[in-house]
C-alpha positions in Angstrom: -69.4 -77.3 55.7 -72.3 -77.2 57.8 -75.2 -79.6 57.4 -78.4 -78.5 59.0 -81.6 -80.4 59.2 -84.5 -78.9 61.0 -86.9 -81.9 60.8 -88.5 -82.4 63.2 -88.4 -79.2 64.6 -85.9 -78.5 67.4 -88.4 -77.6 69.9 -86.4 -76.2 73.1 -87.1 -75.3 76.7 -86.4 -73.3 79.5 -87.5 -72.9 83.4 -90.2 -70.6 82.2 -90.3 -70.7 78.1 -91.0 -72.9 75.3 -89.2 -72.3 72.2 -91.5 -73.7 69.4 -92.2 -73.5 65.9 -93.9 -70.4 64.4 -97.3 -71.0 63.3 -99.9 -69.2 61.1 -101.8 -69.1 64.6 -99.2 -66.6 65.5 -100.1 -64.3 63.1 -101.6 -61.6 65.8 -98.6 -61.6 67.9 -96.3 -61.7 64.9 -97.9 -58.6 63.5 -97.8 -56.9 66.8 -94.0 -57.6 67.2 -93.1 -56.4 63.5 -95.2 -53.4 63.5 -94.9 -52.0 67.2 -92.7 -48.9 67.2 -91.2 -49.6 70.8 -90.3 -53.4 69.6 -88.9 -51.7 66.1 -87.1 -48.9 68.0 -83.5 -50.2 67.4 -84.4 -52.9 64.4 -84.4 -50.1 61.8 -86.6 -51.5 59.4 -90.5 -50.3 58.5 -93.5 -51.7 60.5 -95.5 -54.2 58.6 -98.7 -52.8 58.0 -101.4 -55.8 58.3 -102.0 -59.5 59.5 -101.5 -60.6 55.9 -98.1 -59.1 56.1 -97.6 -61.1 58.8 -98.8 -64.5 57.5 -96.5 -63.9 54.6 -93.6 -63.1 57.2 -94.5 -66.8 58.8 -94.7 -68.7 55.6 -91.6 -67.1 54.4 -89.9 -68.5 57.7 -91.6 -72.1 57.4 -90.2 -72.1 53.8 -86.8 -71.1 55.4 -86.9 -73.7 58.0 -87.8 -76.5 56.0 -85.2 -75.5 53.4 -82.9 -75.9 56.0 -81.7 -72.2 55.6 -82.4 -70.7 59.0 -84.1 -71.6 61.9 -86.4 -69.4 64.2 -88.2 -70.0 67.2 -91.6 -68.6 68.8 -91.1 -67.8 72.5 -94.2 -68.4 74.7 -94.3 -69.2 78.3 -94.9 -72.9 79.7 -98.0 -71.6 81.0 -99.2 -69.9 77.8 -98.8 -70.9 74.5 -99.2 -67.3 72.9 -96.2 -66.1 71.1 -94.4 -63.3 73.5 -91.3 -63.3 71.3 -88.7 -64.6 68.7 -85.6 -66.0 68.4 -83.4 -66.8 65.4 -80.2 -68.2 63.7 -80.5 -66.7 60.5 -77.6 -65.3 57.7 -76.1 -68.7 58.2 -72.7 -69.1 56.7 -72.6 -72.7 56.2 -68.9 -72.5 54.7 -67.6 -70.5 57.8 -69.9 -72.3 60.4 -71.1 -68.8 61.6 -74.6 -67.6 62.0 -76.4 -64.1 63.0 -78.8 -64.3 65.9 -81.9 -62.2 66.1 -84.5 -61.3 68.7 -87.5 -59.8 69.3 -89.2 -59.5 72.4 -92.7 -58.2 73.8 -92.0 -54.9 75.9 -94.8 -56.5 78.5 -92.1 -59.3 79.1 -88.9 -57.2 78.8 -86.6 -56.6 81.8 -87.7 -60.2 83.3 -84.9 -62.0 82.3 -86.7 -64.1 79.5 -84.3 -63.5 76.4 -81.6 -64.2 78.6 -83.1 -68.0 79.2 -83.9 -68.1 75.7 -80.4 -67.2 74.5 -78.6 -70.0 76.7 -80.4 -72.7 75.3 -80.4 -71.4 71.7 -76.6 -70.6 71.8 -76.3 -74.2 73.3 -78.4 -75.8 70.3 -76.4 -73.5 68.0 -72.9 -74.7 69.2 -73.7 -78.2 70.2 -76.1 -79.4 67.5 -75.7 -77.2 64.7 -72.2 -77.1 65.3 -71.7 -73.2 64.7 -68.0 -72.2 65.1 -69.3 -68.7 65.7 -72.4 -66.5 65.9 -72.6 -63.0 65.5 -75.1 -60.1 66.5 -75.4 -56.9 64.3 -77.0 -54.5 66.9 -78.1 -50.7 67.0 -74.8 -49.1 69.0 -78.0 -47.2 71.0 -79.5 -50.3 71.8 -78.1 -50.6 75.5 -80.7 -53.8 76.5 -79.6 -55.7 73.7 -75.8 -55.1 74.1 -76.2 -56.0 77.9 -77.9 -59.1 77.0 -74.9 -60.0 74.5 -72.3 -59.1 76.9 -74.0 -61.2 79.5 -73.5 -64.1 77.2 -69.9 -63.6 76.8 -70.4 -61.8 73.2 -67.5 -59.2 72.6 -67.5 -56.4 69.8 -65.6 -57.1 66.9 -66.5 -54.4 64.9 -67.9 -50.6 64.4 -69.5 -49.7 61.5 -69.9 -45.9 60.9 -73.1 -44.7 58.9 -72.8 -48.1 57.0 -76.7 -48.5 57.0 -79.1 -46.3 55.3 -82.9 -46.0 56.8 -85.5 -43.4 57.1 -83.2 -40.9 55.1 -80.3 -41.3 57.7 -77.1 -43.4 58.0 -76.9 -45.4 60.7 -74.1 -46.6 62.9 -73.9 -50.6 63.5 -72.3 -52.7 66.2 -71.1 -55.9 65.6 -70.8 -58.9 68.5 -69.9 -62.3 68.2 -69.2 -65.0 70.2 -66.8 -68.2 69.6 -68.0 -71.8 70.7 -67.6 -72.5 74.3 -67.6 -75.9 73.6 
């Protein structure tokens, strides 16, 4: 069974990014990411409505990281510590060495290869340090950008669930992509 320990917090970096702990100082940016219609377009969840909601979410994330239940990184540019996105391993199934990956990026920073940079170091950390055997992503099948990102990182579609998710008065489909450890 996986034994996880995120203390000290695993700070990661790429050529352009610093992946660091999410703190209460990030509340305004978290509020933006979790309330912006463009960011939420394919996430199929209700937007948060206040910075207080963002602070509650940050505290929940902090408790989960301290409890070694999951890990979530704030993405910021190396020359500007302002949070521009998040990437995380969550829904970790310790007995199966499997985790779900989730991510979100400010629209101004999309299309620049930043999430690709983050994905590479986060997957390496997940497989080499956490000792994951597989990583899955649950994607809205209409989210072509996310699917392309996953495919660039060798994820393959392993399932397609028809109308398995009820949101906003509609049944929606889900596509499940996965990656087995390349190491």
